[in-house]
C-alpha positions as CSV (number, residue, x, y, z in Angstrom):
1,M,7.8,154.4,-24.2
2,N,9.4,152.2,-27.6
3,E,12.4,154.9,-27.1
4,N,12.8,154.1,-23.3
5,Q,12.8,150.2,-24.6
6,S,15.3,150.0,-27.1
7,A,17.5,152.2,-24.9
8,Q,17.2,149.8,-21.8
9,S,17.9,146.7,-24.1
10,N,21.0,148.2,-25.3
11,L,22.0,148.6,-21.6
12,P,25.4,146.6,-20.5
13,M,24.3,142.6,-19.6
14,G,26.3,144.0,-15.9
15,M,24.0,146.7,-15.5
16,H,20.9,143.9,-15.7
17,E,22.7,141.7,-13.1
18,A,23.6,144.6,-11.0
19,D,19.5,145.4,-10.7
20,D,18.7,141.4,-10.0
21,E,21.7,141.4,-7.7
22,I,20.4,145.2,-5.8
23,S,16.8,143.2,-6.0
24,L,18.2,140.5,-4.1
25,L,20.4,142.4,-1.8
26,D,17.4,144.1,-0.9
27,V,15.6,140.6,0.0
28,L,18.4,140.2,2.0
29,Q,18.5,143.4,3.7
30,T,15.2,142.9,5.3
31,V,15.9,139.6,6.4
32,V,19.0,141.0,8.2
33,D,17.4,144.0,9.3
34,N,14.4,142.3,10.9
35,L,17.0,138.8,11.7
36,R,16.3,139.0,15.4
37,L,12.5,139.6,14.9
38,L,12.5,136.2,12.4
39,V,14.8,133.9,15.1
40,L,13.6,135.0,18.2
41,G,9.7,134.7,17.5
42,P,9.5,131.3,16.3
43,L,12.0,130.3,18.9
44,A,9.7,132.1,21.3
45,V,6.3,130.1,19.5
46,G,8.0,127.0,19.8
47,V,9.0,126.7,23.3
48,T,5.4,127.9,24.3
49,A,4.3,125.1,22.1
50,L,6.3,122.5,23.7
51,G,4.4,124.3,27.1
52,V,1.6,123.9,25.6
53,S,1.6,120.0,24.5
54,F,2.5,119.2,28.3
55,L,-0.5,120.9,29.3
56,I,-2.6,118.6,27.2
57,P,-3.8,115.2,28.2
58,P,-2.4,112.6,27.2
59,T,-4.5,109.9,25.3
60,Y,-3.7,106.2,24.9
61,T,-4.9,104.0,22.1
62,A,-5.2,100.4,22.8
63,K,-5.9,97.8,20.2
64,T,-8.0,94.4,20.0
65,Q,-8.1,92.0,17.0
66,F,-10.5,88.9,16.3
67,L,-11.5,86.4,13.4
68,P,-15.2,87.0,12.8
69,P,-17.0,83.5,12.9
70,Q,-16.3,81.4,9.8
71,Q,-19.4,79.4,9.5
72,Q,-22.5,79.4,6.5
73,S,-25.6,81.5,6.9
74,A,-28.7,79.9,7.7
75,A,-30.3,80.2,4.2
76,S,-26.8,78.8,2.5
77,S,-27.0,75.9,5.2
78,M,-30.6,74.7,4.4
79,L,-29.7,75.0,0.4
80,A,-26.9,72.3,1.2
81,S,-29.4,70.1,3.3
82,L,-31.4,69.5,-0.1
83,G,-28.6,67.6,-1.8
84,S,-29.3,67.1,-5.7
85,L,-32.5,68.9,-5.8
86,G,-30.7,71.7,-4.4
87,G,-28.6,71.7,-7.1
88,L,-31.2,72.3,-9.2
89,A,-31.6,76.0,-8.0
90,G,-28.1,77.0,-9.3
91,A,-25.5,79.8,-7.2
92,V,-27.1,83.0,-6.5
93,G,-24.4,85.5,-5.2
94,S,-24.4,86.1,-0.5
95,I,-22.6,89.0,1.1
96,K,-19.6,89.9,-0.5
97,N,-18.1,91.0,3.1
98,P,-19.2,89.5,5.4
99,A,-17.3,91.6,7.9
100,D,-19.2,94.3,7.0
101,Q,-22.1,93.4,8.9
102,Y,-19.8,92.9,12.1
103,L,-18.5,96.5,11.5
104,A,-22.5,97.3,11.8
105,Y,-23.2,95.2,14.6
106,M,-20.5,96.9,17.0
107,K,-21.8,100.4,15.9
108,S,-25.3,99.3,16.9
109,V,-27.4,100.8,19.8
110,T,-28.2,97.4,21.3
111,I,-24.0,97.2,21.9
112,Q,-23.7,100.7,22.1
113,D,-26.2,100.9,25.0
114,S,-24.8,98.4,26.8
115,L,-21.4,99.2,26.8
116,V,-22.7,102.9,28.1
117,E,-24.2,101.3,30.8
118,R,-21.3,98.9,31.9
119,F,-18.8,101.2,31.8
120,K,-21.3,104.1,33.3
121,L,-20.1,106.6,30.1
122,L,-22.8,108.8,30.6
123,E,-20.9,110.3,34.1
124,R,-17.5,109.7,32.5
125,Y,-18.2,111.4,29.2
126,E,-20.5,114.2,31.2
127,A,-23.3,113.3,28.9
128,K,-26.6,114.4,29.2
129,T,-28.2,111.5,27.3
130,K,-27.5,107.8,25.8
131,S,-27.5,109.6,22.7
132,D,-24.8,111.9,23.3
133,A,-22.5,108.7,25.0
134,R,-23.2,107.0,21.7
135,L,-21.6,110.0,19.6
136,V,-18.4,110.3,22.4
137,L,-18.3,106.7,22.1
138,T,-18.2,106.6,18.6
139,S,-15.6,108.9,18.0
140,N,-13.6,107.2,20.2
141,V,-13.4,103.9,18.7
142,Q,-12.7,102.9,15.3
143,T,-13.3,99.4,13.9
144,V,-11.2,98.1,10.5
145,S,-11.8,94.9,8.6
146,G,-8.5,94.3,7.3
147,K,-7.9,92.9,4.3
148,D,-6.4,89.3,6.0
149,G,-10.0,88.9,7.3
150,L,-9.3,90.3,10.4
151,I,-11.1,92.6,12.4
152,S,-9.6,95.3,14.7
153,V,-11.0,97.7,17.3
154,E,-9.5,100.7,18.5
155,V,-10.3,102.9,21.5
156,N,-8.8,106.1,22.9
157,D,-8.9,107.1,26.6
158,K,-7.1,109.3,28.6
159,D,-6.6,106.2,30.9
160,P,-5.0,103.2,29.2
161,Q,-6.7,101.0,31.2
162,F,-10.0,101.8,30.5
163,A,-9.3,101.9,26.6
164,A,-7.9,98.3,26.8
165,D,-11.1,97.4,29.2
166,L,-13.7,99.0,26.3
167,A,-11.8,97.5,23.4
168,N,-12.2,94.0,24.4
169,A,-15.7,94.6,25.7
170,H,-16.8,95.3,22.0
171,V,-15.3,91.8,20.9
172,E,-17.4,90.6,23.9
173,E,-20.9,92.2,23.9
174,L,-20.6,91.4,20.3
175,G,-20.2,87.9,21.3
176,K,-23.3,88.3,23.5
177,L,-25.5,89.9,20.2
178,L,-24.9,87.2,18.2
179,S,-24.9,84.5,20.5
180,K,-29.0,85.8,20.8
181,L,-29.8,86.1,17.4
182,A,-28.5,82.7,16.6
183,T,-30.6,80.8,19.4
184,T,-33.5,83.1,18.2
185,E,-33.4,82.6,15.3
186,A,-32.9,78.5,15.6
187,Q,-35.5,78.2,17.9
188,Q,-37.8,79.7,15.0
189,R,-36.8,77.4,12.4
190,R,-37.5,74.1,15.0
191,L,-40.4,74.9,15.8
192,F,-41.6,75.8,12.6
193,F,-40.2,72.4,11.5
194,E,-41.7,71.0,13.6
195,K,-44.8,71.8,13.3
196,Q,-44.6,71.0,9.3
197,I,-43.0,67.1,9.6
198,A,-46.6,66.6,11.8
199,L,-48.1,67.7,9.1
200,V,-46.2,65.6,6.1
201,K,-46.1,63.0,8.2
202,E,-49.7,62.5,9.0
203,K,-50.4,63.1,4.8
204,L,-47.8,60.7,4.0
205,N,-49.7,57.7,5.9
206,E,-52.6,59.1,4.4
207,S,-50.8,58.8,1.1
208,E,-49.3,55.0,1.6
209,I,-52.6,54.4,2.9
210,A,-54.5,55.4,-0.5
211,L,-51.6,53.6,-2.6
212,K,-52.2,50.6,-0.9
213,A,-55.6,50.5,-1.4
214,T,-54.9,50.6,-5.5
215,G,-54.5,47.2,-7.4
216,V,-51.3,46.9,-9.2
217,A,-51.5,45.3,-12.5
218,V,-49.1,43.9,-14.8
219,S,-49.1,46.7,-17.6
220,V,-48.6,49.2,-14.8
221,L,-45.7,47.8,-13.5
222,K,-43.9,47.0,-17.1
223,S,-44.2,51.0,-17.4
224,N,-42.1,51.7,-14.2
225,P,-43.7,54.2,-12.9
226,A,-41.0,55.3,-10.5
227,T,-38.6,56.3,-13.5
228,A,-41.8,58.8,-14.6
229,V,-42.7,59.8,-11.6
230,A,-39.8,59.9,-8.8
231,T,-37.9,63.1,-10.4
232,A,-41.5,65.0,-10.7
233,A,-42.4,64.4,-7.1
234,G,-39.1,65.3,-6.1
235,L,-39.2,68.8,-7.7
236,Q,-42.8,69.3,-6.8
237,A,-41.9,68.6,-2.9
238,A,-38.4,71.1,-3.0
239,V,-41.2,73.5,-4.8
240,T,-43.0,73.5,-1.7
241,A,-39.7,73.0,1.0
242,Q,-38.9,76.3,-0.6
243,E,-42.0,78.0,-0.4
244,V,-42.1,77.0,3.3
245,K,-38.7,78.2,4.1
246,L,-39.7,81.7,3.0
247,G,-42.2,81.7,4.8
248,S,-40.2,81.0,8.1
249,M,-37.8,83.3,6.8
250,R,-40.1,86.4,6.7
251,G,-40.4,85.8,10.4
252,Y,-36.7,86.6,11.2
253,L,-35.4,88.6,7.9
254,A,-35.9,91.6,6.0
255,E,-36.8,90.8,2.2
256,S,-34.3,93.4,1.3
257,S,-31.5,90.7,2.9
258,P,-29.2,88.7,0.5
259,D,-30.1,85.5,2.2
260,F,-34.0,86.2,1.5
261,K,-33.4,87.3,-1.9
262,Q,-31.5,84.2,-2.2
263,A,-34.1,82.1,-1.6
264,T,-36.7,83.4,-3.7
265,S,-34.5,83.5,-6.5
266,E,-34.3,79.9,-5.7
267,L,-38.2,79.4,-6.1
268,V,-38.2,80.8,-9.1
269,N,-35.5,78.2,-10.6
270,L,-37.2,75.1,-9.2
271,R,-40.5,76.0,-10.3
272,T,-38.8,76.5,-13.6
273,Q,-37.3,72.9,-13.7
274,L,-40.5,71.2,-12.3
275,A,-42.9,72.8,-15.5
276,K,-39.9,71.4,-17.8
277,Q,-40.5,68.2,-16.3
278,E,-44.2,68.5,-16.2
279,K,-44.2,69.5,-19.8
280,N,-41.6,66.4,-21.1
281,S,-43.5,63.7,-19.4
282,P,-45.8,61.4,-20.9
283,A,-49.6,62.2,-20.6
284,T,-51.6,59.5,-18.6
285,G,-54.9,60.7,-20.0
286,G,-55.0,57.4,-22.7
287,K,-53.9,54.7,-20.3
288,P,-56.6,52.8,-18.2
289,T,-58.1,54.0,-15.4
290,S,-56.5,51.7,-13.4
291,E,-53.1,52.5,-14.4
292,G,-53.3,56.2,-14.1
293,N,-55.2,56.3,-10.7
294,Y,-52.2,54.3,-9.2
295,I,-49.6,57.2,-11.4
296,T,-51.4,59.5,-9.4
297,K,-51.3,58.0,-6.0
298,Y,-47.5,57.0,-6.4
299,R,-47.0,59.9,-7.2
300,E,-48.3,61.7,-4.4
301,Y,-46.6,59.0,-2.0
302,K,-43.2,60.3,-3.4
303,Y,-44.5,63.3,-2.9
304,Q,-45.4,63.7,1.0
305,E,-42.3,60.8,1.2
306,T,-39.7,63.7,-0.4
307,L,-41.0,66.7,1.2
308,F,-40.7,64.8,5.0
309,E,-37.0,64.0,4.1
310,I,-36.4,67.3,3.0
311,F,-38.6,68.9,6.7
312,A,-36.7,66.4,8.4
313,K,-33.0,67.4,7.5
314,Q,-34.0,70.8,8.3
315,F,-35.3,70.2,11.5
316,E,-32.3,68.3,12.4
317,L,-30.0,71.6,11.3
318,A,-32.3,74.1,13.4
319,K,-32.1,71.4,16.8
320,V,-28.0,71.3,16.0
321,D,-28.1,75.0,15.7
322,E,-29.9,75.4,18.1
323,A,-27.6,73.9,20.8
324,R,-24.9,75.8,19.8
325,E,-24.0,78.6,21.9
326,G,-23.6,80.8,19.2
327,A,-20.8,81.9,16.9
328,V,-17.1,81.3,17.7
329,I,-15.1,84.6,18.0
330,Q,-11.8,83.9,17.7
331,V,-9.8,86.8,19.6
332,V,-6.2,86.8,17.9
333,D,-4.8,90.0,20.3
334,A,-6.4,90.8,23.2
335,A,-6.6,94.5,24.0
336,Q,-3.2,95.9,27.0
337,A,-2.9,98.9,28.6
338,P,-0.6,101.1,26.1
339,E,2.9,102.0,27.7
340,R,3.3,104.7,25.4
341,R,0.5,107.7,24.5
342,A,-0.6,108.3,21.3
343,K,-1.3,112.1,21.5
344,P,-0.2,114.5,21.7
345,K,2.8,114.0,19.4
346,K,4.7,117.1,21.3
347,A,7.9,117.6,18.8
348,M,5.1,117.5,15.7
349,I,3.5,119.9,17.4
350,V,6.5,122.3,18.1
351,V,7.8,121.6,14.9
352,I,4.6,122.6,12.8
353,A,4.2,125.3,15.3
354,T,8.0,126.2,14.7
355,L,7.6,126.6,11.0
356,A,4.2,128.5,10.8
357,S,4.7,131.6,12.8
358,E,8.5,131.7,10.6
359,I,6.2,131.8,7.3
360,A,4.0,134.0,8.9
361,L,6.7,136.2,10.6
362,L,8.6,136.6,6.7
363,L,5.5,137.5,5.5
364,F,4.5,140.1,8.0
365,V,8.8,141.7,7.6
366,F,7.9,141.6,3.7
367,V,4.7,143.6,3.9
368,R,5.5,145.6,6.0
369,Q,8.9,146.8,4.5
370,A,6.9,146.9,0.8
371,L,3.8,149.7,2.9
372,A,7.3,151.7,4.0
373,N,8.9,151.5,0.1
374,A,5.5,152.6,-1.2
375,G,5.2,155.3,1.5
376,K,8.3,156.6,-0.1
377,D,7.0,157.0,-3.8
378,S,4.1,159.8,-3.9
379,E,2.3,157.5,-6.4
380,S,2.7,154.5,-4.7
381,A,1.4,156.2,-1.4
382,Q,-2.0,158.0,-3.5
383,K,-2.7,154.3,-4.5
384,L,-2.1,153.2,-0.4
385,T,-4.5,155.9,0.9
386,Q,-6.8,154.6,-2.1
387,L,-7.0,151.3,-1.1
388,K,-7.4,152.0,2.9
389,N,-10.4,153.9,2.1
390,S,-11.8,151.7,-0.2
391,L,-11.2,149.0,2.6
392,R,-12.9,151.4,5.3
393,Q,-15.8,152.1,3.0
394,A,-16.5,148.0,2.6
395,L,-15.9,146.8,6.3
396,R,-18.9,149.7,7.3
397,R,-21.0,148.4,4.5
398,N,-20.7,144.8,6.2
């Protein structure tokens, strides 16, 4: 073995180059021998693919873009109505990307069922059930939220006008759903705060009568109870208002929603502020009975007064929300019937089919030539026979 290697290494360089040239020439010879197949085969496949592409029904894509409603959530509006008391609650993160919520709305069963009934998609998609129609509808519609803040809706269909109508209908149905949700929530909040105002107003009148019934001594006036009591009473009223707000939010929000978690965090912060205020305030135990009684009545009065103001603001806010027609969706580009088809792309189909067939035929030619050369060599022929036998046994086992 070593002698053969040394003998080969002593061969002139020209002979090694000749071997390489012979191998390359063999490859070229194989290509030339099958040139007709390698040229006409891909050409025939390309022509066939072009003919098939004409048989594929064209698909059109209609696109609409709109700007989602730009407004504060109900929880943020209520917090803003608290004024300086709301600032004590601190800022808590809300939904990172509100556009995702509108994308989820358009994929909801409510909107999809409305579209199925409106455009009779059961017959159009030849679906047996609404679930099947919703699956086909989902596959034909793409909703995307861009970095520019716009939401786009793309609909694929064989009919260009139908694709445009279905894309625009998504925006219309979204507006109807948002209007329905906003009205329902506003009505619940208005009725709830209307009852709370009636109760607080009655307690406010009672506390005012009780305050007037107490005697106001000179020492009490010098102590200036407004300064010592007003802040604590306001905080206590804010805590109560926040607890009431959480109770109302349970009627239309889940406890896992971001707005509900935000309101819960605000309540915790307000309670912390109230505890600190009560801890730092001077005790009234050592003061005269009349003074202590006056301060207690005054604090109750300020508490009811502040609570009434908070509920009145939120009641007015609920009335304004109820008067609205719903969230406003601004359509930037309404979908129009596309003039050019989106699918199939005939040129791409022809190119891919031609290249794929060319590669497949090259592999076929070289494998066939390699098998033919192996048959001429006895050792290679024996290995080839063993390979065929092994392949047959494997196929029989399977």
